[in-house]
N, C-alpha and C positions, 0 to 999 in steps of 0.2 A: 503494500500500500504505499501511496504518497501522501504524506501529511504536511498541512501548511497552517500558518497562522495569517489570516487575511484581514484587511480593513476595507469596509464597504459602508457607505452611508445608507442607513435603513430607517425605519420608524424609531429605532432606539438611538439614532444619531450615529456618529462614526466611532466605532469601537473595534478592538481586536477581537477575532473569532477563530475558533478551531474548526478547520476543514479538512475534508478528505477528497482526493480526486477520484471520481468515478471513471473517468477517461481523461485524455489529454486536455479536454476542454471543459468539463463539467466538474464543479465542486459541490460536494454534499456538505451542509452545515450540520455538525455532529449533534450539537445541543437542540437545535430546532427539530431534527429528526426525531429525537427521543421525546421532546414535548408533544409532537404530532402523534407519536405512538401511545403515549399515555393518555392523551385526549381520546384517542380511539378506544382504548381499553376502559375509559370512564373513571379514572382516578380523579380525586379531589386535588385541586392546585397542581395540575400537570406541569406548569412552568416551573414551579418551585421544585417539584420531583425531578424533572429533567435537569435543573441546575445542581442538584445533589448528586444524581447519577452520572451525569455526563456534562460536567462543567466546561464551558467554552474557553478554556485555558488549557493548553497542553501540559503545563507545569502541574496544575491542579489535578488533571486527569491521570497523569503518571503517578502522582503521590497517592491518590485514591486507589488505583487499580493495580499498581505495582507490576508484577510479572503477568498479569491478565490483561494489560493494556492493548496489546495487539488483538487478542481474542475479542475484547469488547468493541475494538474498532471494526473488526470483521463483522460482528454483530450489528453493528450500526449500518454498514452497507446492505446487509441482508434486510434489515428493518426498512431502509429506505426503498429498496427495490419492491418489497411488498406493498408498501404504502403508495408508491407511484403507479403500480400495477392497478391499484384500487382507485386511481385518480385523486389521491390525496397529496397534493403538491405544496400546500401552505398549511401553516398553524392556523388555529381559529382567530388569532390576532394578526393574520395576513403576513407572517414572515415566511420567506421562500425556504423550503427544505434544500433546494439546490439552485444553481444558476450557471449559465454558460459564461466563461469568462470574457468572451468578445461581446457579450451583451450588456456589460457593466462598464460604464465610463469612468467611475471613480474607485475602481479596484486597485488595491496596492498589497503586496505581500510583505509582511513584517518578518523579523527573525523568527523562525517557526517555533523555537523554544522560548517562550515569553518570559520566563523567569529561571535563572540558573542558580542552583544551590552552590556549586564550586566549580571553577574553571581550572583545569590542569592541562598544560601543553607539553607534549614530549619532544624529544630530540632524537628521532628514531631513525632518520635516513642517512646513511654512511656518506653518500655523495655530497650531501649538503654539509654535513659535519666536517668532512675532509677539507673541502673548499674553504670553509670559515677559518679553520686552524691554519691552513696554508697561507691565507692572507695575513696572519699573525706571525708567520715564520715559526710555527709551533707544531709538534706532532699531535696527533689525536691522543688524548690520555688513555692509558690502558683501562682505567675504570669505566670509560664509556662502553667497552666491550663486555663488561661485567654486570652492569645495572642499566636498566632503561630509565634515565634521568628525565626530569620534567620540572617546570616551574609552575607556581600558582599564580594566576592572573586575575585581574579585576572581572567581575561578573555582572557589571552594570552598564557597560559601554557597547553593548552589542547592537548592531544595526542589521538591516535586512536589504532585500533586493531593490535596486534602483535608488537607494538613499545616497546622499552626498557624503563622502568620507571627510570628516572634519580634519582640517590641518592645524594642529596646535601652534600657539605663537611662539612656543619655546623651541621649535625644532626647525631645521633648514633641510633636512634630508628624510624624506618619507619613503617607505618601501612596502610592497605587497608580500605576502607569504602564501603560497599555495599548499593547502593541507586538506587531508580527509578528517572529518570530525565524527565523533560517536556520542550519542545521547544514551545515558544510563536510565533504565526504566524500573530498576528494583534495588532496594537497599541491601547491603551486605558487608560483612566484615571478614577479613582474612579469606577473601574469595579466591578460589583456585581456577587456574586457566581453563581447565576442562569444563568448567561450569558457566562460562561467559554467556552462553546462549540464554541463561536465566536472567542476565542483567543488562545485556545490550538491547535497547529498544530499536536503534536504527542509526543510519549513517547520512551525513550532509556534508556540504561544502563549507570549509572555513577559510577566511582570509585574515590572517593574523597580522594586522597592520603595525608596522614598526617605525619609530623615530630613531633612525640608525645613529645619528649623532649623538642623542642622548643615551641610547643603549650602550654605544661604546664607552661613554665616560662610566656609566653604571657598572658594566662588566670588568672595567679596568680596577674597580675597587674589590672585585671578587664577590659582588653582590648584585643582585637584581636578576632579570630586568624588572622594572617597575614604571617609572614615567616614560620609559621608551616603548611601553606597550599599552598600558592599562586604560587609556582614554577611549580607544576604539578597537573593535574587531567586528568582522562582518560574517554572518552566518545565512545559509539558505541556498536557494529559495524554499526548498522542501526538504523533508527528512524522508528517506526510504526505509521502510521498516525491515528488521533483521530477517523476517521469513522470506522476503523477497529474494534473498541470497541463500535460501534453505539453511539458514543458520550456520553457514560456513564464512569464514573471513574472505571477503572479496579481493581480487587483484584488478584494480581499475585504472584505465588510462586517465591521466590528469594533465590539463594543459592551462597555460594562462596567456591572454592576449592583451595588448595595450594598443589602443586605437586601430584595432583590427589586425595588428601584426603579432604573430605568435612569438613569445619570448621564452616560454617554459614548456617542458614536456617531460613527463615521468610516469611511473607506475606506483600505485599505492602498495603493491606487494614487494617492493624493493626495501622495505623497512627491515632493519636489523632485528627487530623484535615484533612478535605477533601481538595482536590486540589482547590476547589471552595473557601473555606474559606481562604487558604493560599494566593491565587491570589487576592482576595478581600482585605485582610489585606495589602499586599505589594503595592497595587495600590491606597490606600487611599491618595488622594491630591498628588498623584505622577504618572507620566507617566510610563506605561509599554510598551515595544517596541517589534515589530516583531524582532526576532532574540535574544530576551532575553532568558537565559537558567536558569532553576530552578531545585534544588535538593530537594529531600524529607526529606533528613537527613537519618542518618544510620538506617537500619531495626534492630530489635532485634537480638543479637548475631552477627551482621554483621561487626565486626571489631575485630582485635587482642586485642585491649585494653580491651574489655569485657571478652575475653577469656584467658588473660595473655599468649597469644602465639603471637610470633613476626615473621614476614617475614624477610628473609635473602637474601643477594645478590644471584642471580642466581635462585631464587624460581620462579616457574610458577604459575601464578595466573589465575583462571578462574572464572569469575562472569557470573551467569545465571539468566535470568528472563523469566519466561513463556511467550510465545507468541512473544518474542523479539529475544532471542537467547543467545549466549555466547560471552562474552568479554574476550580476552586472551592477557596476557602480561607477560614479564619476569622482574623481579626486577633487576636493574642494580647494579653496584659496586659503592662504595662511590667515588664521584669526588675528585680529588686532590685539596687542598686548593688553592684558587685563589690568 
């Protein structure tokens, strides 16, 4: 299944809502579908019942249903198909159960995971790691081959499809980073690699925006990154659930283009560590939570730093990952100093 968080002006105003793609052009509203189902079944206050059973927030939905989230979304599609077959296409207060994306003028896709508990970004692609240490005239530390290292980043600066990437006033050198992202759908502690199918909800595209000049200073202190990363990352436009890959870790083609010119190309399967190994490492004596978000780290050639090419204000970025889609954004102009 393809899961999204969309914004559309409706009788409720403009708000974020959880959606499922029925096909390439049709989105099912999860919450409205269950409201209509409960109306059909004759429940008292079906709207409130739907809010409790199928909240229109992916983060709330995941925390509520945990490892049953994929099953509940499949049930949503089944319920919608039965309702539509019976001619029930709206709730009693006229909310659409689904819509065609080309019939909506004010549709926008937000970051699909609307609230992140904790963001961890790994450093798992050897080609990218080697290039970074080569630029510093240093060898790759032996420890990199021993543990899947990661940093913990800010969880509030995520934006979605077609949004302008803010350029912070304190940086002169911005960079994109092409990564595969994972959304955690079930709590766990001391999780084992063999059990990740219980914990991975799905995969999405991650663009881990970096202020390279600030990051360089932070890392020279052997601490960070922090201000070099935390003001903005990009996620989306959709999440593809783990069942679409038969609960096996996928090896996906990944590319990045700037103003229509391909800059980056790699494979997600080139990672030194599997997702199972990464999740097991981060969960040692530590809770992982539904709505945690994880990045794989930059794929080889997946950033301007490796290429000595730098994005500029107004550039159009397009990150592509096979079977997930394209994540498009425009680079903003530097903010005035606060």
